[in-house]
N, C-alpha and C positions, 0 to 999 in steps of 0.2 A: 512568332515561335510559340508562342502561348499556346494559341490555338491548335498549333501543329501537335504540340505536347497533349492537349486534352483529347485529340483525336485519335494519336496513339494511345492513350489510356483507354479510351472507349474500345478500343480494338485489340487489348492485349492479353484476354484469354484465347481470342481466336488465334492471335500472333502465335502463341505459346503452343496452343495444339498443332498447328501447322510445321512450326520448327520441329517438333516431337516427331510428328508424322515423317517429315523429309529427311530427317538426318537420325531421328533415334534418340535424341538426346532424353534424358527422363524428364517429364513434366514438370516435377519441382524445381529441377533447374532452369528450365524454358521458363517457367512463370517469374523467376527472381531475375534473370539476366536478359532474355530475348523480349521477354513482355514490358519489364519494369524500368531497364535501365535506358533505353533511348528517351522517354519521356524527362527521366529525371536529367540526362545528359545536355537534351535541348534547354531546359531550364538553367542550368548552369551557366551555359555559352550566354544565355538570354541576359543573365545578370551580369556575367562581364560586359555585355555590350551596353546595358543600361548604366554603368558605373564609368564609362569612359565618355 
């Protein structure tokens, strides 16, 4: 899960740009939510798994 999160972070700017082009979301919003949140969420769940 950590490697997946790192891969998502490497593509964050491209993800934000594509979301903006696809649905018109402002780039600043796409950068915060669509680009950054998935890696954060993966790390959260990875932490939960590690605790069990």
